[in-house]
N, CA, C and O atoms as a GROMACS GRO file, in nm:
protein
  504
    1MET      N    1  -1.316  -1.002   2.064
    1MET     CA    2  -1.297  -0.860   2.083
    1MET      C    3  -1.400  -0.777   2.004
    1MET      O    4  -1.454  -0.681   2.059
    2PRO      N    5  -1.428  -0.812   1.876
    2PRO     CA    6  -1.529  -0.733   1.804
    2PRO      C    7  -1.664  -0.730   1.875
    2PRO      O    8  -1.732  -0.628   1.876
    3ASP      N    9  -1.702  -0.841   1.935
    3ASP     CA   10  -1.831  -0.843   2.006
    3ASP      C   11  -1.829  -0.750   2.126
    3ASP      O   12  -1.930  -0.687   2.159
    4LYS      N   13  -1.715  -0.741   2.192
    4LYS     CA   14  -1.704  -0.654   2.309
    4LYS      C   15  -1.710  -0.506   2.268
    4LYS      O   16  -1.761  -0.422   2.343
    5LEU      N   17  -1.659  -0.475   2.149
    5LEU     CA   18  -1.655  -0.336   2.103
    5LEU      C   19  -1.782  -0.295   2.028
    5LEU      O   20  -1.803  -0.176   2.004
    6ARG      N   21  -1.864  -0.391   1.992
    6ARG     CA   22  -1.984  -0.361   1.913
    6ARG      C   23  -2.067  -0.249   1.975
    6ARG      O   24  -2.116  -0.162   1.904
    7ALA      N   25  -2.083  -0.250   2.104
    7ALA     CA   26  -2.162  -0.145   2.171
    7ALA      C   27  -2.093  -0.010   2.163
    7ALA      O   28  -2.158   0.094   2.174
    8GLU      N   29  -1.961  -0.009   2.144
    8GLU     CA   30  -1.884   0.116   2.137
    8GLU      C   31  -1.870   0.170   1.994
    8GLU      O   32  -1.818   0.280   1.976
    9TRP      N   33  -1.916   0.096   1.893
    9TRP     CA   34  -1.896   0.137   1.755
    9TRP      C   35  -1.944   0.278   1.726
    9TRP      O   36  -1.871   0.353   1.661
   10PRO      N   37  -2.061   0.320   1.770
   10PRO     CA   38  -2.103   0.458   1.742
   10PRO      C   39  -2.007   0.562   1.800
   10PRO      O   40  -1.977   0.662   1.736
   11GLY      N   41  -1.958   0.538   1.920
   11GLY     CA   42  -1.862   0.631   1.982
   11GLY      C   43  -1.728   0.631   1.910
   11GLY      O   44  -1.666   0.735   1.893
   12ILE      N   45  -1.686   0.512   1.868
   12ILE     CA   46  -1.558   0.501   1.794
   12ILE      C   47  -1.570   0.574   1.660
   12ILE      O   48  -1.479   0.646   1.620
   13LEU      N   49  -1.682   0.553   1.592
   13LEU     CA   50  -1.703   0.621   1.464
   13LEU      C   51  -1.705   0.773   1.483
   13LEU      O   52  -1.646   0.846   1.404
   14GLN      N   53  -1.772   0.820   1.586
   14GLN     CA   54  -1.777   0.964   1.612
   14GLN      C   55  -1.638   1.018   1.642
   14GLN      O   56  -1.602   1.127   1.597
   15TRP      N   57  -1.558   0.945   1.718
   15TRP     CA   58  -1.420   0.984   1.750
   15TRP      C   59  -1.339   0.996   1.621
   15TRP      O   60  -1.260   1.089   1.606
   16MET      N   61  -1.358   0.900   1.527
   16MET     CA   62  -1.286   0.904   1.399
   16MET      C   63  -1.329   1.025   1.316
   16MET      O   64  -1.245   1.093   1.257
   17ILE      N   65  -1.459   1.051   1.312
   17ILE     CA   66  -1.510   1.165   1.235
   17ILE      C   67  -1.459   1.296   1.294
   17ILE      O   68  -1.416   1.385   1.220
   18ASP      N   69  -1.464   1.309   1.426
   18ASP     CA   70  -1.414   1.430   1.491
   18ASP      C   71  -1.265   1.450   1.464
   18ASP      O   72  -1.220   1.562   1.438
   19GLY      N   73  -1.190   1.342   1.470
   19GLY     CA   74  -1.047   1.350   1.443
   19GLY      C   75  -1.018   1.390   1.300
   19GLY      O   76  -0.927   1.469   1.274
   20CYS      N   77  -1.096   1.337   1.207
   20CYS     CA   78  -1.078   1.372   1.065
   20CYS      C   79  -1.112   1.518   1.042
   20CYS      O   80  -1.040   1.588   0.971
   21ARG      N   81  -1.220   1.566   1.102
   21ARG     CA   82  -1.256   1.708   1.087
   21ARG      C   83  -1.146   1.799   1.142
   21ARG      O   84  -1.108   1.898   1.080
   22GLN      N   85  -1.096   1.762   1.259
   22GLN     CA   86  -0.990   1.844   1.319
   22GLN      C   87  -0.866   1.844   1.230
   22GLN      O   88  -0.802   1.948   1.212
   23TRP      N   89  -0.832   1.730   1.175
   23TRP     CA   90  -0.716   1.719   1.087
   23TRP      C   91  -0.736   1.805   0.962
   23TRP      O   92  -0.643   1.873   0.919
   24LEU      N   93  -0.856   1.802   0.904
   24LEU     CA   94  -0.883   1.883   0.784
   24LEU      C   95  -0.879   2.032   0.814
   24LEU      O   96  -0.838   2.110   0.729
   25GLU      N   97  -0.921   2.071   0.933
   25GLU     CA   98  -0.923   2.213   0.970
   25GLU      C   99  -0.787   2.266   1.010
   25GLU      O  100  -0.752   2.379   0.974
   26THR      N  101  -0.709   2.189   1.083
   26THR     CA  102  -0.584   2.240   1.139
   26THR      C  103  -0.459   2.166   1.096
   26THR      O  104  -0.348   2.209   1.127
   27GLY      N  105  -0.475   2.057   1.024
   27GLY     CA  106  -0.357   1.978   0.986
   27GLY      C  107  -0.312   1.891   1.101
   27GLY      O  108  -0.381   1.877   1.202
   28LEU      N  109  -0.195   1.833   1.084
   28LEU     CA  110  -0.146   1.740   1.186
   28LEU      C  111  -0.090   1.811   1.308
   28LEU      O  112  -0.096   1.758   1.419
   29ASN      N  113  -0.036   1.930   1.290
   29ASN     CA  114   0.024   2.007   1.400
   29ASN      C  115   0.120   1.923   1.484
   29ASN      O  116   0.096   1.903   1.604
   30PRO      N  117   0.227   1.873   1.424
   30PRO     CA  118   0.321   1.794   1.502
   30PRO      C  119   0.391   1.880   1.607
   30PRO      O  120   0.401   2.001   1.590
   31PRO      N  121   0.438   1.819   1.713
   31PRO     CA  122   0.509   1.894   1.817
   31PRO      C  123   0.634   1.961   1.760
   31PRO      O  124   0.690   1.917   1.660
   32SER      N  125   0.678   2.068   1.825
   32SER     CA  126   0.794   2.144   1.775
   32SER      C  127   0.919   2.056   1.770
   32SER      O  128   1.004   2.076   1.684
   33ALA      N  129   0.932   1.961   1.861
   33ALA     CA  130   1.049   1.872   1.858
   33ALA      C  131   1.049   1.788   1.731
   33ALA      O  132   1.155   1.764   1.673
   34VAL      N  133   0.934   1.743   1.689
   34VAL     CA  134   0.924   1.664   1.566
   34VAL      C  135   0.953   1.753   1.445
   34VAL      O  136   1.022   1.710   1.353
   35GLN      N  137   0.902   1.875   1.445
   35GLN     CA  138   0.928   1.967   1.335
   35GLN      C  139   1.077   1.998   1.325
   35GLN      O  140   1.133   2.000   1.215
   36ALA      N  141   1.141   2.022   1.438
   36ALA     CA  142   1.285   2.053   1.438
   36ALA      C  143   1.366   1.934   1.388
   36ALA      O  144   1.459   1.951   1.309
   37ALA      N  145   1.332   1.815   1.432
   37ALA     CA  146   1.404   1.695   1.388
   37ALA      C  147   1.384   1.673   1.238
   37ALA      O  148   1.477   1.634   1.168
   38THR      N  149   1.263   1.698   1.190
   38THR     CA  150   1.235   1.682   1.047
   38THR      C  151   1.316   1.782   0.965
   38THR      O  152   1.375   1.746   0.864
   39GLU      N  153   1.318   1.908   1.009
   39GLU     CA  154   1.395   2.011   0.937
   39GLU      C  155   1.544   1.977   0.936
   39GLU      O  156   1.611   1.995   0.834
   40ALA      N  157   1.596   1.930   1.048
   40ALA     CA  158   1.738   1.894   1.055
   40ALA      C  159   1.769   1.779   0.959
   40ALA      O  160   1.869   1.782   0.888
   41TYR      N  161   1.683   1.679   0.958
   41TYR     CA  162   1.702   1.565   0.868
   41TYR      C  163   1.700   1.610   0.723
   41TYR      O  164   1.788   1.574   0.645
   42LEU      N  165   1.598   1.688   0.687
   42LEU     CA  166   1.585   1.732   0.548
   42LEU      C  167   1.702   1.819   0.504
   42LEU      O  168   1.748   1.808   0.390
   43SER      N  169   1.753   1.905   0.593
   43SER     CA  170   1.866   1.989   0.555
   43SER      C  171   1.993   1.905   0.538
   43SER      O  172   2.076   1.937   0.453
   44GLU      N  173   2.007   1.799   0.616
   44GLU     CA  174   2.122   1.710   0.599
   44GLU      C  175   2.113   1.632   0.470
   44GLU      O  176   2.215   1.599   0.409
   45GLU      N  177   1.992   1.603   0.426
   45GLU     CA  178   1.971   1.526   0.304
   45GLU      C  179   1.968   1.613   0.180
   45GLU      O  180   1.970   1.559   0.069
   46ASP      N  181   1.963   1.743   0.194
   46ASP     CA  182   1.956   1.834   0.080
   46ASP      C  183   2.097   1.861   0.030
   46ASP      O  184   2.161   1.959   0.068
   47THR      N  185   2.145   1.773  -0.056
   47THR     CA  186   2.283   1.784  -0.104
   47THR      C  187   2.304   1.909  -0.188
   47THR      O  188   2.411   1.969  -0.185
   48LEU      N  189   2.202   1.950  -0.264
   48LEU     CA  190   2.218   2.071  -0.344
   48LEU      C  191   2.239   2.192  -0.254
   48LEU      O  192   2.324   2.277  -0.283
   49ALA      N  193   2.164   2.200  -0.145
   49ALA     CA  194   2.182   2.311  -0.051
   49ALA      C  195   2.321   2.307   0.012
   49ALA      O  196   2.381   2.412   0.036
   50GLN      N  197   2.373   2.188   0.038
   50GLN     CA  198   2.509   2.177   0.093
   50GLN      C  199   2.612   2.228  -0.008
   50GLN      O  200   2.704   2.301   0.027
   51TRP      N  201   2.594   2.189  -0.136
   51TRP     CA  202   2.685   2.237  -0.240
   51TRP      C  203   2.676   2.389  -0.253
   51TRP      O  204   2.778   2.456  -0.264
   52ILE      N  205   2.555   2.443  -0.250
   52ILE     CA  206   2.538   2.588  -0.261
   52ILE      C  207   2.611   2.657  -0.147
   52ILE      O  208   2.680   2.757  -0.169
   53GLU      N  209   2.597   2.605  -0.026
   53GLU     CA  210   2.662   2.666   0.090
   53GLU      C  211   2.814   2.660   0.078
   53GLU      O  212   2.883   2.756   0.114
   54GLU      N  213   2.866   2.549   0.030
   54GLU     CA  214   3.011   2.531   0.023
   54GLU      C  215   3.076   2.600  -0.097
   54GLU      O  216   3.188   2.650  -0.087
   55CYS      N  217   3.006   2.602  -0.210
   55CYS     CA  218   3.071   2.641  -0.335
   55CYS      C  219   3.019   2.767  -0.401
   55CYS      O  220   3.078   2.816  -0.497
   56CYS      N  221   2.908   2.821  -0.352
   56CYS     CA  222   2.843   2.930  -0.423
   56CYS      C  223   2.825   3.054  -0.336
   56CYS      O  224   2.830   3.048  -0.213
   57ILE      N  225   2.804   3.164  -0.404
   57ILE     CA  226   2.760   3.287  -0.340
   57ILE      C  227   2.622   3.318  -0.398
   57ILE      O  228   2.596   3.297  -0.516
   58THR      N  229   2.536   3.366  -0.312
   58THR     CA  230   2.399   3.391  -0.355
   58THR      C  231   2.361   3.535  -0.324
   58THR      O  232   2.420   3.599  -0.237
   59GLY      N  233   2.264   3.584  -0.396
   59GLY     CA  234   2.216   3.719  -0.372
   59GLY      C  235   2.156   3.776  -0.499
   59GLY      O  236   2.173   3.722  -0.608
   60LYS      N  237   2.087   3.884  -0.481
   60LYS     CA  238   2.013   3.945  -0.592
   60LYS      C  239   2.103   3.981  -0.711
   60LYS      O  240   2.061   3.966  -0.825
   61GLY      N  241   2.223   4.026  -0.686
   61GLY     CA  242   2.312   4.069  -0.794
   61GLY      C  243   2.394   3.957  -0.855
   61GLY      O  244   2.472   3.982  -0.946
   62GLN      N  245   2.380   3.837  -0.808
   62GLN     CA  246   2.462   3.726  -0.858
   62GLN      C  247   2.400   3.666  -0.984
   62GLN      O  248   2.278   3.664  -1.001
   63TRP      N  249   2.485   3.618  -1.070
   63TRP     CA  250   2.442   3.548  -1.190
   63TRP      C  251   2.553   3.452  -1.230
   63TRP      O  252   2.668   3.494  -1.245
   64GLY      N  253   2.520   3.324  -1.246
   64GLY     CA  254   2.622   3.225  -1.276
   64GLY      C  255   2.599   3.155  -1.409
   64GLY      O  256   2.485   3.130  -1.448
   65ILE      N  257   2.708   3.124  -1.477
   65ILE     CA  258   2.702   3.051  -1.604
   65ILE      C  259   2.660   2.908  -1.574
   65ILE      O  260   2.720   2.840  -1.490
   66GLY      N  261   2.557   2.863  -1.643
   66GLY     CA  262   2.502   2.730  -1.618
   66GLY      C  263   2.602   2.618  -1.630
   66GLY      O  264   2.605   2.528  -1.546
   67ALA      N  265   2.684   2.621  -1.733
   67ALA     CA  266   2.780   2.513  -1.755
   67ALA      C  267   2.883   2.505  -1.641
   67ALA      O  268   2.923   2.396  -1.600
   68LEU      N  269   2.925   2.620  -1.590
   68LEU     CA  270   3.022   2.620  -1.480
   68LEU      C  271   2.959   2.571  -1.350
   68LEU      O  272   3.022   2.496  -1.275
   69LEU      N  273   2.837   2.612  -1.325
   69LEU     CA  274   2.768   2.564  -1.205
   69LEU      C  275   2.745   2.414  -1.213
   69LEU      O  276   2.767   2.343  -1.115
   70TRP      N  277   2.702   2.366  -1.328
   70TRP     CA  278   2.678   2.223  -1.348
   70TRP      C  279   2.808   2.144  -1.328
   70TRP      O  280   2.807   2.039  -1.264
   71GLU      N  281   2.917   2.194  -1.383
   71GLU     CA  282   3.046   2.126  -1.368
   71GLU      C  283   3.089   2.122  -1.222
   71GLU      O  284   3.136   2.019  -1.173
   72SER      N  285   3.073   2.232  -1.152
   72SER     CA  286   3.108   2.237  -1.010
   72SER      C  287   3.023   2.139  -0.931
   72SER      O  288   3.073   2.068  -0.844
   73TRP      N  289   2.893   2.134  -0.962
   73TRP     CA  290   2.802   2.041  -0.894
   73TRP      C  291   2.848   1.896  -0.918
   73TRP      O  292   2.850   1.816  -0.824
   74GLN      N  293   2.883   1.862  -1.041
   74GLN     CA  294   2.928   1.726  -1.070
   74GLN      C  295   3.055   1.692  -0.992
   74GLN      O  296   3.067   1.582  -0.938
   75LYS      N  297   3.149   1.785  -0.988
   75LYS     CA  298   3.273   1.760  -0.915
   75LYS      C  299   3.246   1.746  -0.765
   75LYS      O  300   3.304   1.659  -0.700
   76TRP      N  301   3.160   1.830  -0.712
   76TRP     CA  302   3.125   1.823  -0.570
   76TRP      C  303   3.062   1.688  -0.539
   76TRP      O  304   3.095   1.624  -0.439
   77CYS      N  305   2.971   1.645  -0.626
   77CYS     CA  306   2.906   1.515  -0.605
   77CYS      C  307   3.009   1.402  -0.607
   77CYS      O  308   3.003   1.311  -0.523
   78GLY      N  309   3.102   1.407  -0.701
   78GLY     CA  310   3.204   1.304  -0.706
   78GLY      C  311   3.289   1.300  -0.581
   78GLY      O  312   3.321   1.193  -0.530
   79ALA      N  313   3.325   1.417  -0.531
   79ALA     CA  314   3.408   1.425  -0.410
   79ALA      C  315   3.332   1.383  -0.285
   79ALA      O  316   3.393   1.343  -0.185
   80ASN      N  317   3.199   1.390  -0.289
   80ASN     CA  318   3.117   1.359  -0.172
   80ASN      C  319   3.037   1.230  -0.188
   80ASN      O  320   2.944   1.203  -0.112
   81ASN      N  321   3.074   1.152  -0.289
   81ASN     CA  322   3.009   1.023  -0.314
   81ASN      C  323   2.858   1.036  -0.328
   81ASN      O  324   2.781   0.955  -0.274
   82GLU      N  325   2.816   1.138  -0.401
   82GLU     CA  326   2.674   1.162  -0.429
   82GLU      C  327   2.651   1.149  -0.579
   82GLU      O  328   2.744   1.163  -0.658
   83ARG      N  329   2.529   1.121  -0.616
   83ARG     CA  330   2.494   1.112  -0.758
   83ARG      C  331   2.446   1.248  -0.807
   83ARG      O  332   2.355   1.306  -0.748
   84PRO      N  333   2.506   1.301  -0.914
   84PRO     CA  334   2.466   1.434  -0.961
   84PRO      C  335   2.332   1.436  -1.034
   84PRO      O  336   2.270   1.542  -1.043
   85GLY      N  337   2.287   1.323  -1.084
   85GLY     CA  338   2.163   1.321  -1.160
   85GLY      C  339   2.181   1.381  -1.297
   85GLY      O  340   2.294   1.398  -1.344
   86SER      N  341   2.073   1.414  -1.361
   86SER     CA  342   2.078   1.468  -1.496
   86SER      C  343   2.088   1.621  -1.494
   86SER      O  344   2.063   1.684  -1.391
   87ARG      N  345   2.124   1.677  -1.606
   87ARG     CA  346   2.131   1.823  -1.618
   87ARG      C  347   1.992   1.885  -1.598
   87ARG      O  348   1.979   1.990  -1.536
   88LYS      N  349   1.889   1.819  -1.651
   88LYS     CA  350   1.753   1.868  -1.633
   88LYS      C  351   1.712   1.861  -1.486
   88LYS      O  352   1.648   1.953  -1.434
   89GLY      N  353   1.750   1.754  -1.418
   89GLY     CA  354   1.721   1.743  -1.275
   89GLY      C  355   1.790   1.854  -1.197
   89GLY      O  356   1.733   1.908  -1.102
   90PHE      N  357   1.912   1.887  -1.237
   90PHE     CA  358   1.986   1.995  -1.173
   90PHE      C  359   1.914   2.128  -1.193
   90PHE      O  360   1.898   2.206  -1.099
   91THR      N  361   1.870   2.152  -1.316
   91THR     CA  362   1.797   2.276  -1.347
   91THR      C  363   1.669   2.285  -1.265
   91THR      O  364   1.637   2.391  -1.210
   92ASP      N  365   1.596   2.175  -1.257
   92ASP     CA  366   1.472   2.173  -1.178
   92ASP      C  367   1.500   2.197  -1.030
   92ASP      O  368   1.427   2.270  -0.964
   93ALA      N  369   1.606   2.134  -0.978
   93ALA     CA  370   1.641   2.152  -0.837
   93ALA      C  371   1.686   2.294  -0.808
   93ALA      O  372   1.654   2.350  -0.703
   94MET      N  373   1.760   2.354  -0.901
   94MET     CA  374   1.802   2.493  -0.884
   94MET      C  375   1.680   2.584  -0.875
   94MET      O  376   1.673   2.672  -0.790
   95ALA      N  377   1.584   2.562  -0.964
   95ALA     CA  378   1.461   2.643  -0.962
   95ALA      C  379   1.386   2.622  -0.831
   95ALA      O  380   1.334   2.718  -0.774
   96ALA      N  381   1.379   2.499  -0.784
   96ALA     CA  382   1.310   2.470  -0.658
   96ALA      C  383   1.378   2.538  -0.539
   96ALA      O  384   1.313   2.567  -0.439
   97HIS      N  385   1.507   2.563  -0.551
   97HIS     CA  386   1.582   2.631  -0.444
   97HIS      C  387   1.582   2.782  -0.463
   97HIS      O  388   1.644   2.855  -0.386
   98GLY      N  389   1.512   2.831  -0.565
   98GLY     CA  390   1.498   2.975  -0.584
   98GLY      C  391   1.595   3.036  -0.683
   98GLY      O  392   1.614   3.157  -0.685
   99TYR      N  393   1.658   2.952  -0.766
   99TYR     CA  394   1.754   3.001  -0.864
   99TYR      C  395   1.707   2.960  -1.004
   99TYR      O  396   1.749   2.856  -1.055
  100PRO      N  397   1.621   3.041  -1.065
  100PRO     CA  398   1.566   3.004  -1.196
  100PRO      C  399   1.670   3.017  -1.306
  100PRO      O  400   1.764   3.097  -1.297
  101LYS      N  401   1.651   2.937  -1.411
  101LYS     CA  402   1.741   2.952  -1.526
  101LYS      C  403   1.715   3.087  -1.589
  101LYS      O  404   1.603   3.139  -1.585
  102ASP      N  405   1.819   3.142  -1.647
  102ASP     CA  406   1.812   3.281  -1.694
  102ASP      C  407   1.908   3.296  -1.812
  102ASP      O  408   2.019   3.242  -1.810
  103LYS      N  409   1.867   3.368  -1.912
  103LYS     CA  410   1.954   3.391  -2.029
  103LYS      C  411   1.975   3.540  -2.052
  103LYS      O  412   2.004   3.582  -2.164
  104SER      N  413   1.962   3.619  -1.948
  104SER     CA  414   1.973   3.764  -1.963
  104SER      C  415   2.114   3.810  -1.998
  104SER      O  416   2.132   3.920  -2.050
  105GLN      N  417   2.213   3.729  -1.970
  105GLN     CA  418   2.352   3.766  -1.999
  105GLN      C  419   2.396   3.717  -2.137
  105GLN      O  420   2.513   3.728  -2.173
  106GLY      N  421   2.303   3.662  -2.214
  106GLY     CA  422   2.336   3.611  -2.346
  106GLY      C  423   2.389   3.469  -2.344
  106GLY      O  424   2.418   3.412  -2.448
  107VAL      N  425   2.400   3.412  -2.226
  107VAL     CA  426   2.447   3.275  -2.206
  107VAL      C  427   2.351   3.211  -2.108
  107VAL      O  428   2.295   3.279  -2.022
  108ARG      N  429   2.332   3.082  -2.119
  108ARG     CA  430   2.244   3.015  -2.023
  108ARG      C  431   2.308   3.013  -1.885
  108ARG      O  432   2.424   2.976  -1.868
  109GLY      N  433   2.228   3.054  -1.788
  109GLY     CA  434   2.280   3.060  -1.652
  109GLY      C  435   2.167   3.061  -1.552
  109GLY      O  436   2.054   3.021  -1.582
  110TYR      N  437   2.200   3.107  -1.431
  110TYR     CA  438   2.105   3.109  -1.321
  110TYR      C  439   2.113   3.242  -1.249
  110TYR      O  440   2.221   3.293  -1.219
  111ALA      N  441   1.996   3.298  -1.224
  111ALA     CA  442   1.987   3.425  -1.153
  111ALA      C  443   1.996   3.400  -1.003
  111ALA      O  444   1.938   3.305  -0.950
  112GLY      N  445   2.070   3.489  -0.935
  112GLY     CA  446   2.076   3.485  -0.789
  112GLY      C  447   2.185   3.398  -0.731
  112GLY      O  448   2.194   3.384  -0.609
  113ILE      N  449   2.268   3.339  -0.816
  113ILE     CA  450   2.372   3.247  -0.767
  113ILE      C  451   2.491   3.248  -0.862
  113ILE      O  452   2.475   3.263  -0.983
  114ASP      N  453   2.609   3.232  -0.805
  114ASP     CA  454   2.731   3.217  -0.884
  114ASP      C  455   2.829   3.136  -0.801
  114ASP      O  456   2.809   3.115  -0.681
  115LEU      N  457   2.934   3.090  -0.864
  115LEU     CA  458   3.038   3.018  -0.791
  115LEU      C  459   3.122   3.115  -0.710
  115LEU      O  460   3.142   3.230  -0.751
  116LYS      N  461   3.170   3.070  -0.596
  116LYS     CA  462   3.268   3.148  -0.522
  116LYS      C  463   3.391   3.163  -0.609
  116LYS      O  464   3.418   3.075  -0.692
  117PRO      N  465   3.466   3.271  -0.594
  117PRO     CA  466   3.583   3.293  -0.682
  117PRO      C  467   3.679   3.174  -0.687
  117PRO      O  468   3.726   3.139  -0.794
  118ASP      N  469   3.708   3.112  -0.573
  118ASP     CA  470   3.801   2.998  -0.574
  118ASP      C  471   3.741   2.879  -0.649
  118ASP      O  472   3.816   2.803  -0.711
  119GLU      N  473   3.610   2.861  -0.645
  119GLU     CA  474   3.545   2.755  -0.721
  119GLU      C  475   3.547   2.786  -0.870
  119GLU      O  476   3.565   2.696  -0.952
  120ARG      N  477   3.529   2.910  -0.905
  120ARG     CA  478   3.530   2.950  -1.046
  120ARG      C  479   3.668   2.923  -1.105
  120ARG      O  480   3.678   2.881  -1.220
  121ASN      N  481   3.773   2.946  -1.028
  121ASN     CA  482   3.909   2.921  -1.077
  121ASN      C  483   3.936   2.773  -1.099
  121ASN      O  484   4.017   2.737  -1.183
  122ARG      N  485   3.868   2.686  -1.024
  122ARG     CA  486   3.886   2.541  -1.039
  122ARG      C  487   3.810   2.486  -1.160
  122ARG      O  488   3.845   2.380  -1.212
  123ALA      N  489   3.707   2.558  -1.203
  123ALA     CA  490   3.626   2.508  -1.315
  123ALA      C  491   3.710   2.511  -1.442
  123ALA      O  492   3.774   2.611  -1.474
  124ASP      N  493   3.709   2.399  -1.514
  124ASP     CA  494   3.779   2.395  -1.641
  124ASP      C  495   3.697   2.315  -1.739
  124ASP      O  496   3.622   2.224  -1.702
  125PHE      N  497   3.711   2.350  -1.865
  125PHE     CA  498   3.640   2.280  -1.971
  125PHE      C  499   3.740   2.201  -2.053
  125PHE      O  500   3.794   2.252  -2.152
  126ASN      N  501   3.765   2.079  -2.014
  126ASN     CA  502   3.858   1.995  -2.090
  126ASN      C  503   3.780   1.898  -2.176
  126ASN      O  504   3.840   1.818  -2.248
   0.00000   0.00000   0.00000
């Protein structure tokens, strides 16, 4: 087979170079069906986003106590057979989701997010 393709090598190399240039200029540009499937998969795998949707309220005026949010996250993970990870990992994930750590209330917490009232009532420090 290599001998048969030897005459085509310059054309094959040019095809590879053209493809690489196009990729560098425009990216992969996957079809919309692939993009939609990827987004659906990632949202299903984003357990923190699921917890936020189920247990939290978000918005500019929200502010949540870090210890209560962390406790709620741990309980949610236990109930959903997920691993909560470390407290630092939680803080990093919260920031990645747009909820930076904040100490403006005199206590460590997170801006833009708080527990729903029924979740706040379940939080206990034993």
